[in-house]
N, C-alpha and C positions, 0 to 999 in steps of 0.2 A: 465573341462577337467578330464577324469579319465584314469587310467592305471598304469603301474609299471614303476618305474625308478630304475636303477640299478646303484649304486654308488661303485666304487672300493676304498677300504680303503687301505692306503699304510702307514705303518710305518717304520721308519729306525731306525737304531742303528749300534754302531760301533763293528766290531768284528776283531780278529786276524785270518789271514790266516795259519792254521797249517798244511794244506797238500793240495795236487793237485790230479787230475785224469789226466791222459794222460803223456806226457814228460815234462822234465823241459824246453826243447826248444820250446814246443807246449802245454802248459796246457790247458785242455778242461774245467774242473769245478775246483773252489776253495773250499776247505772244510773248514768251518769256526768255531771258537771257541771263548769263553769268559772265563775268569778267574773267578772261584766261590769264595766263602768267605774264604775257605781254601788255595786259591792260585794254585788250579790245573786248567789246561786248559780243558774246557768241550766242547765237539762238540755241535755246535746249530744249525747248517744247511749248505747249500751249495748253490752256484750260479747257475743260469741256464747255459748252454753251452755257452762258450764264443766264441765270433766272431773271426775268425782268426786274424784280426787286433788286438783286445783286448788281445788275447792271447799272441801275440808277444810282445806287450808292458809289459805285466806282466811276461814274461819269462825273461826278463832283471833285474827282481827284485829278482828273486829266487835264493836260495842257498840250496844244498843237507843238510839234517839235520845231526846232530852230534849225538853221542851215547846219550842215555837217553831222547830222544824225548819222551813228555808227552803221545803220542798216540801209541807208540810202541806196537805192537801185537793187536791193535784194528782192527775191520773189520767193514767196512760200507755196509749198504744195497743200492741197486740202485734205489730203490723206495718202495713205499707201497706194502707191501706183496709180493715183488719180491724175488725169490730165487736167483738172481744174486748178486754178491759181487763185488764192485769196486776194481779195483788194484790201490791203492794208493800209492804215493810217499811223504814221510815226507820233510818237508824243515824246516829251522830255522823259528820259529814263531816269528817274529820281527817287522812286520808292520800292520797296520790296513785296514780293508776295510769297506766301508759305503755304 
């Protein structure tokens, strides 16, 4: 038998949720980061758009960030070569997402 087979490779890792898009009551995506060797929280990626039920569950875990959030002043692109920027809300980076 000849032909092509496509296999999706999935790798998982743990990351800290450092910011969200949407509101604290109904987050749309989670912006994720990891600490580098110098202890700085570096942006590493984002989730796909959260389903309404998942967003509601996550909302109960969120708290607005205090002064000195490590991503204050950062701007995030909405996608590859996109001119749009996300409106992000920082929150206290204190729990992990896998």
